[in-house]
N, C-alpha and C positions, 0 to 999 in steps of 0.2 A: 504494500500500500504506500503510495507516494508520500502522503502526509506523514505517515509513521516514520519512513526513512528520513525525511527532512527533519522531523522533530528530534529523533534520536541523534542524528549527526550534529545538529546545532547544539543540543544539550551537552553532548560530549565535548564539543569545541569550547563552549563557554565554561565548561568545568576544567579546562586546560588539559584534557587527555587527547593528545593529537594522534590521529591515525595515519601513520607515515606511509602505509602501503597503498593509499589512494593518490591519484594524480590530482593535486589541489591547485586552486588559483588564489590570488591575493586580492581579489575584489569581493566586496560583501553585498552589493546591491544588484537587484534585478529590477530596474526602474523603467516603467513605461511613461514617456513624456508626451503630452499633447499640447500643442500651442493652437489656441482657438482665436482666429483673427476675424471672425464673422461679424463682430460688432463694430468694426471700423470700415470706413470707405477707402479701401486700399486694393487696387487692381493687381499690383505686383506682389505675388505671394511667396516668391523665392526666399526672401529674407526670413519669413516665418518658418518655412520648411527647414532652412539652414539652422535657425536658432533651435528648433526642436531636435534636430539630429545632433547638434553639438552639445546641447545640455544632456541629452541621453547618454552620449558617449562619455562626457565628463563624469557623470554620476556612476556609470557602470564599469568604467575601466580604471578608475583610481582606487588605490588601496587606502581605505579610510581608517582601518583598525588593526592592521598587522595580524589579521586572522586569515587562515587559509581554509577556504570553503570550496566544495565541489559546486558545479553550476546549479544543481537542483537544490542545494542548501541555501542559496543566496536569498536575501530578504526581498520578498515581492513588495513593490511599492508603486505608487502612481503620482505623477505631478501634472496637474492640469493648469495651464497658464492661459488665462483669458485676457487678451490684449484690449485695453480700454482706449488707448491712444498711442500713436506712433508718428514721430516726426524727427527728421535729421538724426537718425540713429538712437533716439531717446524713446524708451518704452515706459508706459505706465500700465501695470497689469494687476490682476488678482491671481493669487496662487491658491490652489487647493492641494494639500499634501496628504496622502494616505499610505499606511503600511499595514502588512498583514502577517500573521503568525499561524503555523499549523497547530491544531489541537491533537494531542496524543491519541493514537489508536483510532483516528477518524480521517475522513477526507475533507473535513471542515477547516476553513481558514478564518480566524477571527481578526477583526479590525483592531489594531493596536494604536495607531496614530492617525488622527484626523484633525487637520487644522486648516482654517481658511485665513489667509493672510492677504488683506486687501490693501491696495495702494502701493504695490511693490514697484519701484522705479529703478531703471538701470540704463546704461548705454551699451549698445551692441551693434557692430557693423558686420555685414555679410562675410562669412568665412573667418571671422575673428577667432583666434585661439583663446580659449578660456584658461587663464593661468591660475594655478592653485595659490592660496595665500595663507599658508600654515602659520607663519610667524610675522606676517605683515599684512597690510591692506593692499590688495591689487585692484579690486573693482567691486562694485555692489553686487554684480551678478555672481561672481565667483564666491563672494562671502556668503550670500544667501543660500547658495547651493551647498556649500560646505557646512553651513549652520544646520540645515535640515538633514543632511546626510548623517551627521554625528548624532542628532537627536533621534532619528529613526533607529540607528544601530544601538544606541544606548537604551532606549525603551525596550527594544526587542531583547537585549541581553538581560535586562532587569526582570523580564517575565520568566526567565529560565533559572537565573541565579541571583539572589537578593543583592542589590547594590553593585552588581557587576558592570553597570553602565556608567559608573561615576566618571571615569576618564573621558568618555565621549561627551557627557554633559559639560564637563570643564572645558573641553575643546570648543564646544558651541559658545560657551561664555567668553572664552578668549577671542573667538572670531567676532562676537558681538562687540566686545570692548574695543578691538582694533577699528571696527567699522564706525562705532560711535565717535571715535576720536578723529577719524580721517575722512569719512564720507560727508558729502554735502547734503545728503538726503536725511530727513528727519525720521525716516521709518525705523531707525535703530534706537530711537529715544524711548525712555521709559514712559514718557508722556504721550507717545503716539497713540492715536485712536482713543483719545480721552483717558489715557493711562490705564486701560483695562485689558483689552484683548490685543496683545502685541508680542513681538519677539522677546523683548526684555523680560516681561513677566512670565513668559513661557519657560525660559531657561532659568529664571530666578526660582521658580517653583521646584525646579529639579536639582539645583545645586545648594539651596539654603537648607541648613539643618532643621529649620523650623517646619519644613515640609517633608521631613523624612517619612512620615506616614504614607505619603504618596507612593513611595517605593514599595512599602509593605503591601499596599493595596494592589498594585500591578502584579507583584509576585504571587500573592495569595489567590487573587482572582483567577489567574491563569494556571499557575503550577499546581496549586493545591485545590483549585476549583475545577476549571474546564478540563484539565488533563486527567482528572479522576472520574469524570462523568460516566465513562463506560464501565469502570470497575465498581463504582459505588455511587449511584446517582444521588441518593438521599444525602449522603455525607457531603458530596460535592456541592449540592444546592445549599446545604446548611452553611458550608464554608463561604460560599459566594455571598449569601445573605449577611453573614457576620462581617465579611470584608466590606461590603457596601456600607454597612453601619459605621465603619471607621471614618467615613467622610464627615460624620458629626464632629470629629476632632478637628478636621480641616476647617469646617464652618466656623468654629469658635475663633480660629485664628484669622481667617479671611473668608467671609461668606461668599459663596458662589465664585470661588477662585477659578482661574483660567484652566488649571488641570482638571478640576472637578467638572467644568463645563465640557471640556474636550472628552473626558471619560464617558459621560452620559450621552454626548452626541454620537459617539462611536458605538456605544453599547446598548442604547435604549431598546432597539428592536430585538437584540440578542437576549436581553434580560426577560423581555416579554415572552419570547419563545421558550426560554428555559423553564419558566414557572407556570405557563398556561396549562390548564387541566390538572393542576396540583390538587390532590384530594383532601387537603387539610385547610378548611376555610379559615380557621383561627390563625393559622400560620400565614396565609395569604393576606389576611386583614392587617396583621402586624407588619408584613413586608411592604404592603402598599402605603401604609401610614408612614413608614420610615422613608420610602422613596419619595413620597410627596413632600416630606419635610426637607429632604436633602436636595432634591432636584424638582422643584415645583413647576419648572418650565415644561416638564413632560407629564403633567398631571393627567391629561386626557389619556395618554398611553398607559400610565400606571393603573388607572382605574378600569382599564379594559382587561386587566389580568383576571381570569376567572378559571 
């Protein structure tokens, strides 16, 4: 079963048990990139095709983590870029970034990372080579791609081994700090988008000790919850329910935090599917009460669980 093979290999890799008898590659992402230019009046489409191809190559051929993975083990992800305006090599876009992870002993892939980043701006000329900027600022485009590459890998690792994505989150923080100091764009600022849903607070939630519970939630929900569903469904559902309850701790620190929003945006349909037709009405009542308190913006969906 393909998902089982992917799961086992990625779990072993993140646990630092390398399998030397396989031919491995040093890239970690399998990212599909789509550049949508349908919303602007631009007859010449070659620049957008070129941008799409170069971004995909940049994400999929660079080594972001010094991890050696077989092709089928790489992290599946998507980047949808909607071009809002384009003039003289200057792009203004919306980004939607998603990543997925296999669930043990199933063919199901669960959504790990889902983030909509509006108002992304950068300069790009046709056939321009995108330079990596590990220890310096090269360009807004390179920085934002590296920023998300590290976040995707870090979150994926955290679902297999607790706190194993720390170095990746710190890399994203370093990239953001370089960009904040050197870019002319305000999209890197902590005050961008009214100081709520932006790159600064996204990575801050992942590097600050104050939000360490987030790491526990991602690990417990996936490794101790979803991965156990086939072996012991009731125990897995109980673990997932208790894990969701940990968001109450996050709420006390910062109500409706960016990571909390992202979690439920990516998981709301999954949670409904997990608990529908559960035969314990009292249990479901308590679960829905908790979900409505933690994520009231999905109250219509929570109340549909029966």
